[in-house]
C-alpha positions in Angstrom: 0.0 0.0 0.0 3.0 2.3 0.3 3.1 2.8 -3.5 -0.6 3.6 -3.6 -0.2 6.1 -0.7 2.6 7.8 -2.6 0.4 7.9 -5.7 -2.5 9.4 -3.8 -0.2 12.0 -2.2 1.2 13.0 -5.6 -2.4 13.3 -7.1 -3.3 15.6 -4.2 -0.2 17.7 -4.9 -1.4 18.4 -8.5 0.4 21.6 -9.8 -2.1 22.0 -12.6 -4.9 22.5 -10.1 -5.1 26.1 -8.9 -7.4 25.1 -6.0 -5.0 22.6 -4.8 -2.0 24.9 -4.9 -3.9 27.6 -2.9 -4.0 25.3 0.0 -1.4 24.8 2.7 0.6 21.7 2.9 -1.5 20.2 5.7 -4.8 20.9 3.9 -3.4 19.6 0.6 -2.6 16.2 2.2 -6.3 15.8 3.2 -7.3 15.8 -0.4 -9.8 17.7 -2.5 -13.0 16.3 -1.1 -14.4 15.1 2.1 -13.4 11.5 2.7 -16.1 8.8 2.7 -17.4 7.3 5.9 -17.5 3.5 6.0 -20.8 2.3 4.6 -21.6 5.7 3.1 -20.3 5.5 -0.5 -23.2 7.5 -2.0 -21.8 9.6 -4.9 -19.2 6.9 -5.7 -15.9 5.6 -4.4 -12.4 5.7 -5.9 -12.9 2.3 -7.6 -16.1 3.5 -9.2 -14.4 6.7 -10.4 -11.5 4.7 -12.0 -13.9 2.3 -13.6 -16.2 4.9 -15.2 -13.1 6.9 -16.4 -11.6 4.0 -18.3 -14.5 1.7 -19.2 -15.3 3.8 -22.4 -12.1 2.3 -23.9 -14.2 0.0 -25.9 -11.9 -2.9 -27.1 -10.3 -3.5 -23.7 -11.4 -6.2 -21.2 -12.2 -4.6 -17.9 -11.6 -7.1 -15.1 -12.7 -6.3 -11.6 -10.7 -8.2 -8.9 -13.1 -8.4 -6.0 -16.6 -9.5 -5.0 -19.2 -9.7 -7.7 -21.2 -6.8 -6.2 -18.4 -4.4 -7.1 -18.7 -5.3 -10.8 -22.5 -5.4 -10.6 -22.7 -1.9 -9.1 -20.3 -0.3 -11.6 -21.2 -2.1 -14.8 -22.4 0.1 -17.7 -23.3 3.0 -15.4 -22.5 5.6 -18.0 -24.2 5.7 -21.4 -20.8 5.8 -23.2 -21.4 4.7 -26.8 -19.1 2.8 -29.2 -18.7 3.0 -32.9 -17.2 -0.5 -33.1 -16.1 -2.9 -30.4 -18.5 -3.8 -27.6 -16.2 -5.8 -25.3 -16.3 -3.0 -22.8 -20.0 -3.8 -22.1 -19.1 -7.3 -21.0 -18.7 -7.6 -17.2 -15.6 -9.5 -16.0 -14.9 -10.2 -12.4 -12.9 -12.7 -10.3 -15.9 -13.0 -7.9 -13.7 -13.8 -4.9 -15.3 -15.7 -2.0 -14.6 -16.4 1.6 -11.9 -18.9 0.8 -10.1 -16.4 -1.3 -10.2 -13.9 1.6 -8.4 -16.4 3.8 -5.9 -17.8 1.3 -5.6 -14.9 -1.1 -7.1 -14.3 -4.6 -3.9 -13.9 -6.7 -4.2 -17.4 -8.3 -7.8 -16.8 -9.1 -6.9 -13.4 -10.7 -4.2 -15.0 -12.9 -6.6 -17.7 -14.1 -9.2 -15.1 -14.9 -6.7 -13.2 -17.0 -5.8 -16.4 -18.9 -9.4 -17.2 -19.5 -10.2 -13.8 -20.9 -7.2 -13.9 -23.3 -8.2 -17.4 -24.5 -11.8 -16.6 -25.1 -11.7 -12.9 -26.3 -8.1 -12.1 -27.2 -8.5 -8.3 -26.4 -5.6 -5.9 -27.2 -5.2 -5.4 -23.4 -6.8 -6.2 -20.1 -7.4 -3.5 -17.4 -7.5 -5.0 -13.9 -9.2 -3.0 -11.1 -8.3 -3.4 -7.4 -11.2 -3.3 -4.9 -11.4 -2.8 -1.2 -11.5 -6.4 -0.2 -8.6 -7.6 -2.4 -6.5 -4.6 -1.3 -7.2 -5.3 2.4 -6.2 -9.0 2.2 -3.0 -7.9 0.5 -3.3 -9.2 -3.0 -0.3 -7.8 -5.1 -2.2 -6.6 -8.1 0.8 -5.2 -9.9 2.9 -8.3 -9.5 0.1 -10.5 -10.9 -0.5 -8.2 -13.8 3.3 -8.0 -14.6 3.6 -11.8 -14.5 0.5 -12.3 -16.7 1.7 -9.7 -19.3 5.0 -11.6 -19.5 3.3 -15.0 -19.8 0.7 -14.1 -22.4 2.4 -11.3 -24.3 -0.5 -8.9 -23.7 -0.6 -5.6 -21.8 -2.2 -6.3 -18.5 -2.7 -2.9 -16.8 -3.2 -2.7 -13.0 -5.7 0.0 -11.9 -4.8 0.4 -8.2 -7.8 2.4 -6.9 -9.6 0.5 -4.1 -12.7 2.3 -3.0 -11.6 3.1 0.6 -8.8 5.5 -0.5 -11.3 8.3 -1.3 -13.9 9.7 -3.6 -14.9 9.1 -7.2 -13.0 12.1 -8.3 -9.8 10.7 -6.8 -10.5 7.5 -8.7 -10.7 9.4 -11.9 -7.2 10.8 -11.3 -5.8 7.4 -10.3 -7.1 6.0 -13.5 -5.3 8.7 -15.4 -2.1 7.9 -13.5 -2.5 4.2 -14.6 -2.7 5.3 -18.2 0.4 7.5 -17.9 2.4 4.8 -16.1 1.4 1.8 -18.3 -0.3 2.8 -21.6 0.4 6.3 -23.0 3.6 6.4 -24.9 4.0 2.6 -25.2 3.3 2.5 -29.0 4.0 4.7 -32.0 1.3 5.7 -34.6 1.7 4.6 -38.2 1.7 8.2 -39.2 1.1 11.7 -37.8 -0.3 14.9 -39.2 0.1 18.6 -38.1 -3.5 18.6 -37.1 -3.6 15.7 -34.6 -5.3 16.4 -31.3 -6.3 14.6 -28.1 -9.6 15.2 -26.3 -9.2 14.4 -22.6 -12.0 13.9 -20.1 -14.7 13.2 -22.8 -16.6 10.0 -22.4 -18.9 10.1 -25.5 -22.1 10.0 -23.4 -25.0 9.2 -25.6 -22.7 9.7 -28.6 -21.8 13.4 -27.9 -18.4 13.0 -29.4 -20.0 12.1 -32.7 -21.8 15.5 -32.8 -18.4 17.3 -32.7 -16.3 15.0 -34.8 -17.8 15.9 -38.2 -16.9 19.6 -37.5 -13.3 18.6 -36.8 -13.2 16.3 -39.8 -14.3 19.1 -42.1 -11.5 21.3 -40.8 -9.0 18.4 -41.3 -8.4 18.0 -37.6 -7.8 14.4 -36.6 -8.7 13.1 -33.2 -5.6 11.0 -32.5 -7.1 9.8 -29.2 -10.2 10.6 -27.1 -9.5 9.7 -23.5 -11.6 7.8 -23.1 -14.9 8.1 -25.0 -15.2 5.6 -28.0 -11.4 5.0 -27.6 -9.3 2.0 -28.6 -6.4 0.8 -26.6 -3.8 1.4 -29.4 -5.1 5.0 -29.9 -4.5 5.8 -26.2 -1.1 4.2 -26.3 -0.1 6.4 -29.3 -1.7 9.6 -28.0 1.6 11.1 -27.0 2.2 12.2 -30.6 -0.7 14.7 -30.7 0.1 18.3 -31.4 -2.5 19.8 -29.1 -5.1 18.7 -26.5 -8.5 19.9 -25.3 -9.5 19.1 -21.7 -13.2 18.7 -21.2 -13.3 17.9 -17.5 -10.4 19.3 -15.5 -11.6 17.9 -12.2 -11.3 14.4 -13.6 -8.1 14.2 -15.6 -6.1 17.4 -15.3 -3.1 15.3 -14.2 -3.2 13.5 -17.6 -3.2 16.8 -19.6 -0.5 18.4 -17.5 1.9 15.4 -17.5 1.4 14.9 -21.2 2.4 18.6 -21.7 5.5 18.1 -19.5 6.6 14.8 -21.0 5.8 15.3 -24.7 5.2 19.1 -25.0 1.5 18.8 -25.9 -0.2 22.2 -25.1 -3.7 22.0 -23.7 -6.6 24.2 -22.8 -9.9 23.6 -21.0 -13.0 24.0 -23.1 -16.6 22.9 -23.6 -18.8 21.7 -26.4 -22.0 22.6 -24.6 -23.7 25.6 -26.1 -23.1 27.6 -29.3 -20.6 30.1 -28.0 -18.5 27.6 -26.0 -18.4 25.2 -29.0 -17.1 28.1 -31.2 -14.6 29.2 -28.6 -13.2 25.6 -28.4 -12.9 25.3 -32.1 -11.0 28.6 -32.3 -8.6 27.7 -29.5 -7.9 24.3 -31.1 -7.1 26.0 -34.4 -4.9 28.5 -32.7 -2.9 25.9 -30.9 -2.4 23.7 -34.0 -1.3 26.7 -36.1 1.2 27.5 -33.4 2.5 23.9 -33.7 2.9 23.9 -37.5 -0.6 23.4 -38.9 -1.5 25.3 -42.1 -2.2 28.9 -41.4 -5.5 28.9 -43.3 -6.9 26.7 -40.6 -7.9 29.7 -38.6 -9.8 31.3 -41.5 -11.5 28.0 -42.4 -12.5 27.6 -38.7 -14.1 31.0 -38.7 -16.0 30.2 -41.8 -17.3 27.0 -40.4 -18.3 28.7 -37.1 -20.2 31.4 -38.9 -22.2 28.9 -40.9 -22.9 26.5 -38.0 -23.8 29.3 -35.6 -26.3 30.8 -38.1 -28.0 27.4 -38.5 -28.1 26.7 -34.8 -29.5 30.1 -33.9 -32.1 29.9 -36.6 -33.2 26.5 -35.3 -33.5 27.6 -31.6 -35.2 30.9 -32.5 -38.6 29.2 -32.5 -38.1 28.1 -28.9 -37.3 31.5 -27.4 -41.0 32.7 -27.2 -41.9 29.4 -25.5 -39.0 29.8 -23.0 -39.7 33.5 -22.1 -39.7 33.9 -18.4 -39.0 30.3 -17.7 -36.5 29.5 -14.9 -34.2 26.5 -14.6 -32.8 24.9 -11.5 -29.6 23.1 -12.5 -28.4 20.4 -10.1 -25.1 19.1 -11.5 -21.4 19.9 -11.0 -17.9 20.1 -12.5 -17.7 21.5 -16.0 -21.4 21.2 -16.5 -22.1 23.8 -13.8 -20.9 26.6 -16.1 -21.0 25.1 -19.6 -24.7 24.2 -19.4 -25.5 27.6 -17.8 -24.0 29.2 -20.9 -26.1 27.0 -23.2 -29.3 27.6 -21.3 -28.9 31.4 -21.4 -28.3 31.3 -25.1 -31.7 29.6 -25.4 -33.4 32.5 -23.5 -33.9 30.6 -20.2 -33.3 32.1 -16.8 -31.2 30.3 -14.2 -32.8 30.0 -10.8 -29.7 28.4 -9.4 -26.9 26.1 -10.2 -25.2 23.6 -8.0 -21.4 24.0 -7.5 -20.9 21.1 -5.0 -18.5 19.3 -7.3 -17.1 22.4 -9.0 -13.6 23.9 -8.7 -12.9 27.5 -8.0 -12.2 28.0 -11.7 -15.7 26.6 -12.5 -17.3 29.1 -10.0 -15.4 32.0 -11.6 -16.7 31.0 -15.0 -20.2 31.0 -13.7 -19.7 34.5 -12.3 -18.4 35.7 -15.7 -21.4 34.2 -17.5 -24.1 35.2 -15.1 -22.7 38.4 -13.6 -24.5 39.6 -10.5 -27.2 37.0 -11.0 -24.9 34.1 -10.2 -27.1 32.0 -7.9 -24.5 29.3 -6.9 -25.7 26.6 -4.5 -23.0 24.7 -2.5 -25.4 22.3 -0.8 -29.1 21.8 -1.7 -30.8 19.0 0.2 -33.9 17.4 -1.4 -36.3 19.2 1.0 -35.0 22.6 -0.3 -35.2 21.4 -3.9 -38.8 20.4 -3.4 -39.6 23.7 -1.8 -38.1 25.7 -4.6 -40.1 23.8 -7.2 -43.4 23.9 -5.2 -43.0 27.6 -4.7 -42.5 28.0 -8.4 -39.1 29.6 -8.0 -38.1 27.3 -10.9 -40.2 25.9 -13.8 -38.0 22.9 -14.5 -35.1 21.0 -12.9 -32.1 19.6 -14.8 -30.2 17.1 -12.8 -29.0 13.5 -12.5 -31.3 10.6 -12.0 -31.0 10.5 -8.2 -32.8 13.9 -8.0 -35.6 13.2 -10.4 -38.0 12.0 -7.8 -37.9 15.3 -6.0 -39.2 17.1 -9.1 -41.8 14.4 -9.8 -43.1 14.6 -6.3 -43.4 18.4 -6.7 -45.3 17.7 -10.0 -42.7 19.7 -12.0 -40.9 18.9 -15.2 -37.5 17.3 -15.0 -34.8 16.5 -17.6 -31.8 14.3 -17.2 -28.5 16.2 -17.8 -26.2 13.7 -16.1 -24.2 10.7 -17.3 -27.2 8.4 -17.6 -29.0 10.6 -20.1 -30.2 9.2 -23.4 -29.9 12.3 -25.5 -26.6 14.0 -26.7 -26.3 17.7 -26.1 -22.8 18.6 -27.5 -22.0 20.9 -30.3 -24.3 23.0 -32.4 -26.8 20.2 -33.2 -26.7 19.2 -29.5 -27.7 22.6 -28.5 -30.8 22.4 -30.7 -31.5 19.0 -29.2 -31.3 20.3 -25.7 -33.8 23.1 -26.5 -36.1 20.6 -28.0 -36.0 18.3 -25.0 -36.5 21.2 -22.5 -39.5 22.3 -24.6 -41.0 18.9 -24.6 -40.6 18.6 -20.8 -42.0 22.1 -20.1 -45.0 21.8 -22.3 -45.9 18.2 -21.8 -49.7 18.1 -21.0 -49.1 15.6 -18.2 -48.1 18.3 -15.8 -51.4 20.2 -16.1 -53.3 16.9 -15.5 -51.2 16.0 -12.5 -51.9 19.4 -10.8 -55.6 19.1 -11.2 -57.6 18.0 -8.0 -58.5 14.4 -7.9 -62.2 13.6 -8.8 -63.0 12.9 -5.1 -61.4 16.2 -4.1 -63.6 18.4 -6.4 -66.2 20.6 -4.7 -69.0 19.4 -7.0 -69.2 16.2 -4.9 -70.0 18.2 -1.7 -73.9 18.4 -2.0 -74.2 14.7 -2.7 -72.1 13.9 0.4 -74.3 16.2 2.5 -77.5 14.6 1.2 -76.3 11.1 1.9 -75.3 12.2 5.5 
């Protein structure tokens, strides 16, 4: 565990995180978030964070070394889509039992790796440590190293047992595993001056595919997306990109920073949510690539594409603006979505009743202030009771959140739209902005809400005389 402790300490001392560097040495060692209490893993543990960060690598076999419940609770919990291989949707686990706890589970793990290679022959296997196997002392890295030598396949240890901390810490430990064992281990067949990486994008509901056609038109090649719709070999060769865009800094800023340090790949944090943010991200990508040797006309071509796509998108959403007039949105999310979705909603003519910043960095909060000005209603902690009160008192007309909060809105008989990782609609890029407006419009004007708010038949006053006569 000493190696894991060293890794956790290094992650907490992340130079690329302004919030982390503003802390004192003592506070920095405590980590970025409140540590989980035993038995209270709501919101995700480190294992869960590592699994969801890497599982979108679609051709890899993801093997969970631990009790079957760990794999069951983490399987397919993000709607990350694939344009090809589907092996990532097969659940693999060693399913350790009481005997393994007593005698150790290393032999069972080695056999599981051999069985996967014989049956599926994946380009690599990612093996995830869990609380139980870490506590009984199974040497995950030694087994993976021995298996890789025996079978001639990369077997990557993901040492992020749940008890070490939060889901966000697990995201970063997953990134460290990629840096230690995957990135830079292979060379691409060829490179171009317009190769980029997109870091912290998971292709939820196929959102990457809404942006890729724009990049293709500009001649910008996604060398690797880490990790949405990714392939193992793409990630291994990603160190030859010319520039990188980081979508979620809270999850994988360590990957972006270390790739810049080791291979000189400049990066910036951007968003593909909303018209303006999409345009700004395309401009910054073009600027970075031209600075690294891409054709100088890339900037002009980017501006022409932006002008055309913005005109199309604004024309499409213009019809929604009268229907959104005066409507207020309560946004319960976090991280990059706390400001990027705010920007998108304002472009559609919606007002923001409040946005959750529980999982947001100081940089995220500053961006919200820039976007909303003096009307920045940022909410650090909003318990379900207060959410319910806001909706019942009509301080918001619709709530956008994750699935865990939907029942608050439904109990208040108010519209709700899923904006989190389980969503079934893609909202990235220009076409995604139009789709977001369409889904909000459907939710707001669904006739079911008027019916739900009507009194029940037995509550109507017309029944009162009949009751009195019968009495």
